[in-house]
C-alpha positions in Angstrom: 224.7 228.8 31.2 226.8 229.7 28.2 230.1 227.7 28.2 232.2 230.7 27.4 231.5 232.1 30.8 233.0 229.2 32.7 236.7 228.3 33.0 238.1 225.4 34.9 241.4 225.2 36.8 241.7 221.7 38.1 244.3 220.3 40.5 245.1 216.6 40.9 242.9 215.1 43.5 245.4 213.4 45.9 243.6 212.6 49.1 240.3 213.7 47.5 240.2 210.2 46.0 237.2 208.4 47.6 239.1 205.1 47.9 242.0 206.8 49.8 239.7 209.0 51.8 236.3 207.5 52.4 235.3 210.0 55.1 231.9 211.7 54.7 232.1 215.0 52.9 231.0 218.5 53.9 230.8 220.6 50.7 231.0 224.4 50.7 230.7 226.6 47.6 232.0 230.2 47.8 230.3 232.5 45.3 232.4 235.6 45.4 231.7 239.0 43.8 234.9 240.2 42.0 233.3 243.0 40.0 235.1 246.3 39.6 233.5 247.8 42.7 235.4 245.3 44.9 238.8 246.7 43.8 241.2 248.1 46.4 240.9 247.2 50.0 237.7 245.0 49.6 239.4 242.4 47.3 242.6 242.6 49.4 240.7 241.8 52.5 238.7 239.1 50.8 241.9 237.4 49.6 243.3 237.4 53.1 240.0 236.0 54.4 240.0 233.1 52.0 243.6 232.2 53.1 242.6 232.4 56.8 239.6 230.1 55.9 242.0 227.4 54.5 244.6 227.9 57.3 242.0 227.5 60.1 240.5 224.4 58.5 243.9 222.9 58.1 244.4 223.1 61.9 241.6 220.5 62.3 242.5 217.0 61.1 238.9 215.8 60.7 237.8 218.9 58.8 240.8 218.6 56.6 239.5 215.2 55.4 235.8 216.0 55.3 235.3 219.7 54.2 235.4 220.2 50.5 235.6 223.8 49.1 234.7 225.1 45.6 235.2 228.7 44.6 233.3 230.5 41.9 233.9 234.2 41.1 231.7 236.7 39.2 232.0 238.5 36.8 232.4 237.0 34.5 231.4 233.8 36.1 234.4 231.5 36.5 235.1 228.3 38.4 238.3 229.2 40.2 238.4 225.8 42.0 236.1 222.8 41.8 235.5 220.8 44.9 238.8 220.0 46.8 239.5 218.8 50.3 241.2 221.5 52.3 244.8 220.3 51.8 244.3 220.4 48.0 242.6 223.8 48.0 245.1 226.4 46.7 243.2 229.7 46.1 244.9 232.1 43.7 244.9 235.8 44.4 241.6 237.1 43.1 241.5 240.3 41.0 238.5 242.5 40.1 237.0 243.0 36.7 233.6 243.3 35.0 230.1 243.5 36.2 227.9 241.4 38.6 226.3 238.4 37.0 225.0 237.1 40.3 222.1 235.1 39.0 224.4 233.0 36.7 226.9 232.4 39.6 224.1 231.2 41.9 222.7 228.8 39.3 226.2 227.5 38.6 226.9 227.0 42.3 223.6 225.0 42.7 224.5 222.9 39.6 227.9 222.1 41.1 226.4 221.0 44.3 223.9 218.7 42.6 226.7 217.2 40.5 229.0 216.7 43.5 226.3 215.0 45.5 225.7 212.5 42.7 229.4 211.7 42.7 229.2 211.0 46.4 226.2 208.7 45.9 227.9 206.9 43.0 231.0 206.2 45.2 229.1 205.3 48.4 230.2 208.4 50.2 227.9 210.0 52.8 227.7 213.7 53.0 226.5 216.7 55.1 224.0 219.3 53.8 226.1 221.5 51.5 226.5 225.2 52.2 226.5 227.9 49.5 228.0 231.2 50.6 227.3 234.3 48.4 229.4 237.5 49.1 228.6 240.6 47.1 228.8 244.4 47.3 226.4 245.2 44.5 223.2 244.3 42.7 222.9 241.6 39.9 223.5 242.8 36.4 221.8 239.7 34.9 218.5 237.9 35.4 218.3 236.5 38.9 214.7 235.5 39.5 215.2 231.9 38.3 218.2 231.6 40.6 216.0 232.8 43.4 213.5 230.2 42.6 216.2 227.5 42.6 217.4 228.7 46.0 213.9 228.5 47.5 213.3 225.1 46.1 216.7 223.8 47.3 216.1 225.1 50.8 212.6 223.6 50.9 214.0 220.2 49.9 216.9 220.6 52.3 219.2 220.1 49.4 221.6 222.9 50.7 221.8 225.9 53.0 222.2 229.2 51.2 223.7 232.3 53.0 223.9 235.8 51.5 226.5 238.1 52.9 226.3 241.8 51.7 229.3 244.1 51.8 228.7 247.9 51.9 226.9 248.8 48.7 225.0 245.5 48.3 221.4 245.5 47.3 219.8 244.0 50.4 216.4 244.4 48.8 217.4 242.0 46.0 219.3 239.7 48.3 216.3 239.3 50.5 214.3 238.1 47.5 217.0 235.6 46.6 217.9 234.2 50.0 215.4 232.4 52.2 217.5 233.3 55.2 217.8 237.0 56.0 220.9 238.4 54.3 223.6 239.5 56.7 225.6 242.7 56.3 229.3 242.5 56.8 230.5 245.0 59.3 233.0 247.2 57.4 235.5 244.9 55.7 235.6 242.2 58.4 236.3 239.4 55.9 238.8 237.9 58.3 236.3 237.6 61.1 233.6 236.2 58.7 235.9 233.5 57.5 236.9 232.6 61.0 233.2 232.1 61.7 232.8 230.1 58.6 235.8 227.8 59.4 234.5 227.3 62.9 231.1 226.4 61.5 232.6 223.9 59.1 234.7 222.4 61.8 231.6 222.0 64.0 229.5 220.5 61.2 232.1 218.1 60.0 232.7 216.8 63.6 229.1 215.5 63.7 227.4 212.6 62.1 225.8 213.5 58.7 222.2 214.3 59.1 222.6 215.6 62.7 220.7 218.7 63.7 223.1 221.8 63.6 222.8 225.0 65.6 224.5 227.9 63.8 227.2 229.7 65.6 226.4 233.3 66.5 227.5 235.9 64.0 229.5 237.7 66.7 231.9 240.4 65.6 231.5 240.5 61.8 227.8 241.1 61.1 225.7 244.3 61.6 222.3 243.8 63.1 
């Protein structure tokens, strides 16, 4: 990954400090397509959905302490927010530009997960299986096969759970080669409903003991069959 493609916007940790907050962590990385084709209503609805995600998690005291969110946009690939607990997650309004370097974004997301897990281990913090959420309305404009290999290997090792969400226009043929799980198609622009589902899922996961078996909530209302 070339360094010029990555920018960091860091916010002071506050309660993210492991000494002040020794709760187990539930990391979630959002990989969001902000290419030109997402302009207009799609990016507007996506921005609203991200805010709903934060607001819903903030309503759950345990999730507020345990869920950590990182946000990566592409393209170009940029770390909008490194891992923050919910109360320190302040997503800026996303804007559209550029192409769709999906492969690089996925690789970066996996790298961030591995680094964060090492930080947990170094500080004696237990953690839940991380989630990686990819949302796109297009096809990769860069090499993606190595990213697909890393996704398969990570899923096989139970290192993380990878979910691919396609908006109208997405290449589901490519997404099905990247994701072990079947890619899901967003119904219309139901980002609000999707992020409600995601927040409910994160609340459910973070309420359990790390390592517990988890049954996914149904994709009711936002996913096309």
